[in-house]
N, C-alpha and C positions, 0 to 999 in steps of 0.2 A: 504495499500499500505506499502511496506516495505521503510524504509529510504533510502537505497542505490538506489532503483528503482526510487523514487522522486528525488533523487539527480543527477541521471544519465539523467533523461529525462528534468529534468529543466535545466541542463547546455547544453542538446543539443538544446533546443528551444533558449537559448541565443546565441549559436554559430551559429544556422540557421540566426537568424534576424541580428546577428552583433552587439549585444547591449554590451557596456562594462559594468565591474563591478562597476566603480564609478557612473555611471548614474543609474544603477538599485539600487546601495545602497543608494543614495540620496532619491529616490523615496520610498524605503523600510522605511527609517527612517520617511518619512513624513506621512506614514500610520500607524505608530506606531511600527516600528521595533526597537529594542535595542541593537543590536550586532554591534561591532566595524566594520570597512571595512576589516581588515585582516581576521578575522574568517568567514566572508561572502564569501570573495575570495576563501579561504581554502575550504569551503563547495562547492562551485561551480567548484572548481579544483579537488574534489575528494578526499581531504587530511583533511577534517575536518567534525566534527558533529555538529549539531545544535539541540535544543530542537524543538518538533513538531509545537509549535506555530511560532517559529521564521521561520522555513522552509515554513509554510503556507503562512506567511507575504511575503516572498521572492518570491513565486509562484504568490501571489496576485499581489504584484508589478510589476512582469513582465508581468503578463496578461493585466494589466492596461496600461503599457507602447506600447504593442503590439495590443491592441483591435483594431486599426484602419487597420491592416493587416488582411484580411478576410480568407486569404489561411493558415495563420500561425496557427499551433497546440498550444493549450494552455500548459502552466505548469500545472503539476497535484499537487493537495492539498494531504495530507496525508490520507484522506478518499476516494480518487479516486481508484476504483477497476482496476486492470490490466485485460486485456482481458482474461488472463489464470486465474483469480480469479473468484469463484463463486458470483452472484451478491446476493443481499438481498433477 
């Protein structure tokens, strides 16, 4: 998955569930994330780039926070194919 696709889809899930950046950021740090809050917020707003590992940790943190909402789509990881991409 392209970085921009992951960024857009992750931000869309955050908006859909109404989760704030500070809540996500604290959980992201608790699972091993290392970026400060401002770069994470910039990434989620579409103005910043992060390394693949950090993007995947943000997606993981978001998915963990919303796992109790069964109808909510999951934030994608970098290795998640888009529907338009050929599968393995």
